[in-house]
C-alpha positions as CSV (number, residue, x, y, z in Angstrom):
1,X,-3.7,15.6,92.3
2,X,-6.5,17.4,94.1
3,X,-9.3,18.8,91.9
4,X,-10.1,21.4,90.9
5,X,-6.7,22.9,90.5
6,X,-6.0,26.5,89.7
7,X,-5.6,25.6,86.0
8,X,-9.1,24.2,86.0
9,X,-10.5,27.5,87.1
10,X,-8.7,29.9,84.8
11,X,-8.5,30.4,81.0
12,X,-5.5,32.3,79.7
13,X,-7.1,35.2,77.8
14,X,-4.0,36.4,75.9
15,X,-3.2,32.9,74.7
16,X,-6.9,32.3,73.9
17,X,-6.9,35.5,71.8
18,X,-3.9,34.2,69.9
19,X,-5.5,30.9,69.1
20,X,-8.8,32.6,68.1
21,X,-7.0,35.0,65.8
22,X,-4.8,32.2,64.3
23,X,-7.8,30.0,63.6
24,X,-9.8,32.9,62.0
25,X,-6.9,33.8,59.7
26,X,-6.6,30.3,58.3
27,X,-8.7,30.9,55.2
28,X,-7.9,27.6,53.5
29,X,-10.0,25.8,56.1
30,X,-13.8,25.8,55.7
31,X,-15.3,23.7,58.5
32,X,-16.6,26.9,60.2
33,X,-17.8,28.6,57.0
34,X,-20.2,26.1,55.3
35,X,-23.0,25.5,57.9
36,X,-24.5,27.8,60.5
37,X,-22.8,27.6,63.9
38,X,-25.2,27.2,66.8
39,X,-23.9,28.3,70.2
40,X,-25.6,26.0,72.8
41,X,-25.9,26.3,76.5
42,X,-25.6,22.6,77.2
43,X,-23.1,20.0,76.1
44,X,-25.9,17.7,74.8
45,X,-29.6,18.3,74.1
46,X,-32.4,17.9,71.6
47,X,-33.3,20.0,68.7
48,X,-36.3,20.0,66.4
49,X,-36.6,19.1,62.7
50,X,-39.6,20.3,60.6
51,X,-40.9,18.3,57.7
52,X,-41.0,20.4,54.5
53,X,-43.4,18.0,52.9
54,X,-46.3,19.7,54.7
55,X,-44.9,23.1,54.0
56,X,-44.7,22.4,50.2
57,X,-48.2,21.0,49.9
58,X,-50.8,23.6,48.8
59,X,-53.7,23.2,51.2
60,X,-55.6,26.4,51.2
61,X,-59.1,26.1,49.7
62,X,-61.9,28.4,48.7
63,X,-64.1,29.3,51.6
64,X,-67.8,29.7,51.4
65,X,-69.7,32.1,53.5
66,X,-70.3,31.0,57.1
67,X,-68.0,28.0,56.8
68,X,-64.7,27.2,58.4
69,X,-61.4,27.7,56.6
70,X,-59.3,24.8,55.5
71,X,-56.7,23.9,58.2
72,X,-53.7,21.8,58.7
73,X,-50.2,21.6,60.3
74,X,-46.8,20.1,60.0
75,X,-44.8,17.3,61.4
76,X,-42.1,17.9,64.0
77,X,-39.4,15.3,64.9
78,X,-36.5,15.6,67.3
79,X,-32.9,14.8,67.0
80,X,-30.0,15.2,69.5
81,X,-26.5,16.6,69.5
82,X,-23.6,15.9,71.8
83,X,-20.7,18.4,71.7
84,X,-17.6,16.2,71.9
85,X,-14.4,17.5,73.6
86,X,-11.3,17.9,71.4
87,X,-8.0,19.0,73.0
88,X,-4.3,19.2,72.3
89,X,-1.3,20.5,74.2
90,X,2.4,21.6,73.7
91,X,4.8,21.4,76.6
92,X,7.5,24.1,77.0
93,X,10.5,22.8,78.8
94,X,12.2,25.2,81.2
95,X,15.5,24.8,79.3
96,X,13.8,25.8,76.0
97,X,12.3,28.8,77.7
98,X,15.6,29.9,79.2
99,X,17.5,29.3,76.0
100,X,15.2,31.1,73.5
101,X,16.5,34.2,71.8
102,X,14.8,37.6,72.1
103,X,13.1,37.4,68.7
104,X,11.2,34.2,69.7
105,X,8.0,34.1,71.7
106,X,7.7,30.4,72.6
107,X,4.3,30.8,74.3
108,X,2.8,32.4,71.2
109,X,4.3,29.7,69.0
110,X,2.9,27.0,71.3
111,X,-0.6,28.6,71.2
112,X,-0.5,28.8,67.4
113,X,0.8,25.2,67.2
114,X,-2.1,23.8,69.3
115,X,-4.6,26.0,67.4
116,X,-3.3,24.5,64.1
117,X,-3.7,21.0,65.4
118,X,-7.3,21.8,66.4
119,X,-7.9,23.2,62.9
120,X,-6.7,20.0,61.3
121,X,-8.8,17.9,63.6
122,X,-11.9,20.1,63.1
123,X,-11.5,19.9,59.3
124,X,-11.1,16.1,59.5
125,X,-14.3,15.9,61.5
126,X,-16.0,18.0,58.8
127,X,-14.9,15.7,56.0
128,X,-16.0,12.6,57.9
129,X,-19.4,14.0,58.9
130,X,-20.3,15.8,55.7
131,X,-17.8,15.4,52.8
132,X,-18.1,11.7,52.1
133,X,-20.3,9.2,50.3
134,X,-23.4,7.6,51.7
135,X,-24.3,10.5,53.9
136,X,-26.6,12.5,51.6
137,X,-29.8,11.5,50.0
138,X,-28.4,11.7,46.5
139,X,-25.1,9.9,45.9
140,X,-23.4,10.1,42.5
141,X,-20.1,8.7,41.2
142,X,-18.0,10.0,38.4
143,X,-16.8,7.6,35.7
144,X,-14.3,7.7,32.9
145,X,-16.7,6.0,30.5
146,X,-20.4,6.3,29.5
147,X,-22.3,7.0,32.8
148,X,-24.9,4.6,34.0
149,X,-27.4,4.9,36.9
150,X,-26.2,7.3,39.6
151,X,-23.1,8.2,37.6
152,X,-21.8,11.1,35.6
153,X,-18.8,11.6,33.4
154,X,-15.8,12.8,35.3
155,X,-15.1,16.4,34.6
156,X,-11.5,16.0,33.3
157,X,-12.7,13.6,30.6
158,X,-13.3,14.7,27.0
159,X,-17.0,15.1,26.4
160,X,-17.9,15.7,30.0
161,X,-20.4,18.5,30.9
162,X,-19.8,19.9,34.4
163,X,-22.0,23.0,33.8
164,X,-25.0,20.9,32.7
165,X,-24.3,18.3,35.5
166,X,-24.4,20.9,38.3
167,X,-27.3,22.8,36.9
168,X,-29.3,19.5,36.5
169,X,-28.6,18.6,40.1
170,X,-29.5,22.0,41.3
171,X,-32.9,21.5,39.7
172,X,-33.3,18.0,41.0
173,X,-32.4,18.9,44.6
174,X,-34.7,21.9,44.4
175,X,-37.6,19.7,43.3
176,X,-36.8,17.3,46.1
177,X,-36.9,19.9,48.9
178,X,-38.2,23.2,47.6
179,X,-34.9,24.8,48.5
180,X,-32.5,25.8,45.8
181,X,-28.9,24.7,46.6
182,X,-26.7,27.7,47.3
183,X,-23.3,26.1,48.1
184,X,-20.8,23.9,46.2
185,X,-17.8,22.6,47.9
186,X,-15.1,21.2,45.6
187,X,-11.6,19.9,46.2
188,X,-8.5,21.7,44.8
189,X,-8.0,19.0,42.2
190,X,-11.6,19.4,41.0
191,X,-11.0,23.2,40.6
192,X,-7.8,22.5,38.7
193,X,-9.7,20.4,36.1
194,X,-12.5,22.9,35.8
195,X,-10.1,25.7,35.1
196,X,-9.0,23.9,31.9
197,X,-12.4,22.5,30.8
198,X,-13.2,23.6,27.2
199,X,-16.9,24.2,27.9
200,X,-16.0,26.6,30.8
201,X,-13.2,28.3,28.8
202,X,-15.6,28.8,25.9
203,X,-18.2,30.4,28.2
204,X,-15.8,33.0,29.6
205,X,-13.6,33.7,26.6
206,X,-15.1,37.2,26.3
207,X,-14.8,38.1,30.0
208,X,-12.0,40.2,31.4
209,X,-8.7,38.3,30.8
210,X,-10.6,35.1,30.2
211,X,-9.4,33.8,33.6
212,X,-11.5,31.1,35.4
213,X,-12.2,32.3,38.9
214,X,-14.3,30.8,41.6
215,X,-16.9,33.6,41.3
216,X,-17.1,33.0,37.6
217,X,-17.7,29.3,38.1
218,X,-20.4,30.1,40.7
219,X,-22.1,32.2,38.1
220,X,-21.9,29.5,35.5
221,X,-23.3,26.9,37.8
222,X,-26.0,29.2,39.1
223,X,-24.7,28.8,42.7
224,X,-24.4,31.5,45.3
225,X,-20.9,30.4,46.4
226,X,-18.2,27.9,45.7
227,X,-15.8,26.9,48.5
228,X,-12.4,25.4,47.6
229,X,-10.6,24.3,50.8
230,X,-6.8,23.7,50.6
231,X,-5.7,22.1,53.9
232,X,-3.6,19.0,53.7
233,X,-2.8,16.3,56.3
234,X,0.1,14.0,56.8
235,X,-1.2,10.4,57.0
236,X,2.2,8.9,57.8
237,X,3.2,7.8,61.3
238,X,5.6,10.0,63.3
239,X,9.2,9.2,62.4
240,X,8.4,8.0,58.9
241,X,8.5,9.9,55.6
242,X,5.6,12.3,55.2
243,X,2.6,11.2,53.1
244,X,0.5,14.3,52.4
245,X,-3.0,14.3,51.0
246,X,-5.7,16.9,50.6
247,X,-8.5,16.7,53.0
248,X,-10.9,17.5,50.2
249,X,-9.7,15.5,47.2
250,X,-11.4,14.7,43.9
251,X,-15.1,15.2,45.0
252,X,-17.8,17.8,45.1
253,X,-20.7,18.4,47.4
254,X,-23.8,20.4,46.4
255,X,-26.0,21.6,49.2
256,X,-28.3,24.1,50.7
257,X,-26.8,25.8,53.8
258,X,-28.7,28.4,55.7
259,X,-27.0,31.8,56.3
260,X,-27.7,31.7,60.0
261,X,-29.3,29.3,62.4
262,X,-32.9,29.6,63.4
263,X,-35.7,27.5,65.1
264,X,-37.5,27.1,61.8
265,X,-34.6,27.6,59.4
266,X,-33.8,24.5,57.3
267,X,-30.2,23.7,56.4
268,X,-28.4,20.6,55.3
269,X,-26.3,20.7,58.4
270,X,-25.7,22.5,61.6
271,X,-22.6,22.8,63.9
272,X,-23.4,22.9,67.6
273,X,-20.8,24.6,69.8
274,X,-20.9,24.5,73.6
275,X,-20.2,28.0,74.6
276,X,-20.5,27.9,78.4
277,X,-17.5,25.7,79.0
278,X,-14.5,27.8,79.9
279,X,-15.3,30.7,77.6
280,X,-15.5,28.7,74.3
281,X,-17.8,30.2,71.7
282,X,-18.5,29.9,67.9
283,X,-15.8,27.2,67.4
284,X,-13.2,29.3,69.1
285,X,-11.0,27.4,71.5
286,X,-10.2,28.0,75.2
287,X,-6.5,28.1,75.9
288,X,-4.7,27.5,79.3
289,X,-1.1,27.6,80.4
290,X,-0.3,25.7,83.5
291,X,2.6,24.2,85.3
292,X,3.6,20.5,84.8
293,X,6.2,20.3,87.6
294,X,6.8,16.6,87.1
295,X,7.9,17.4,83.5
296,X,9.7,20.6,84.5
297,X,7.7,22.3,81.9
298,X,4.8,24.7,81.3
299,X,1.9,23.3,79.3
300,X,-0.1,25.2,76.7
301,X,-3.4,23.5,76.1
302,X,-6.5,24.3,73.9
303,X,-9.9,22.7,73.8
304,X,-13.0,22.8,71.6
305,X,-16.4,21.4,72.2
306,X,-18.6,20.8,69.1
307,X,-20.8,18.4,67.2
308,X,-21.4,18.4,63.5
309,X,-24.8,17.2,62.5
310,X,-26.5,16.3,59.2
311,X,-29.9,17.8,59.7
312,X,-31.5,17.3,56.3
313,X,-29.8,14.7,54.1
314,X,-32.2,15.5,51.2
315,X,-30.5,18.9,51.0
316,X,-27.2,17.5,49.9
317,X,-25.9,15.9,46.6
318,X,-22.6,14.0,46.8
319,X,-20.5,13.9,43.6
320,X,-17.7,11.4,44.3
321,X,-14.7,10.9,42.0
322,X,-15.6,14.1,40.1
323,X,-12.2,13.9,38.4
324,X,-10.0,10.9,37.7
């Protein structure tokens, strides 16, 4: 087939708007809500990393008359990103289009389906890049017995102390970097255990209704926000019985995430989005509809370009197996 084709040169705006709205309304996903999203002009490039060791070292000194002031600087290193291409399509057979009843909109449904697949893939990428052991500078593992080095008692065990644990790690991470963690990501099963934890229930028993909410937990843990993602994924092969699992299971991640991206703004991670390719921006997909004559079908296809990068591993604390 000759290149470029008409489909290479045109993004379907109505379908793109459908996929964008669909992805933005999927609140159980968090891949676009934790770290700053950085729209970039090039698919791959370098970015700078500043060392906070120099920033946290007091170096100003008293200055005598007619003498120079104390001086210094900081270390800058470089890292790279490469926005990878993720895509998915749904073919609409001519017979299906001709046979659909009036209440159906097969193009909209196809756009929402491909958007859902991109959401699942994006969330999987987030868990693989960020929500896993041996990524962050501090790695801890929950245990059902007496904790040893780099361990803590699982939060669904009698005698566990989740409030103390999180607050202690907030202090430890602040001491390591100079930035107080502001975000805690926990899996749904972890939240379920915390909702029934006696220490937490005792702390909130005089609050309105005595219900454990995410906002109340954030206040108890001295954290700005707690995110609890609920997406699931089917790990079984097509044609076999479904085997569903939470993307975010029985673990927790404590981190510092900047509110917005900046040249000298530290953050545990960044997400780089290539915005110049076919209208994509801020993790929003571009969507096309084009003819597949050999299949006697129309194809609805969406694409995303992004790279998820750990920028400062010292700004994250991994709490694996937080519940049994």
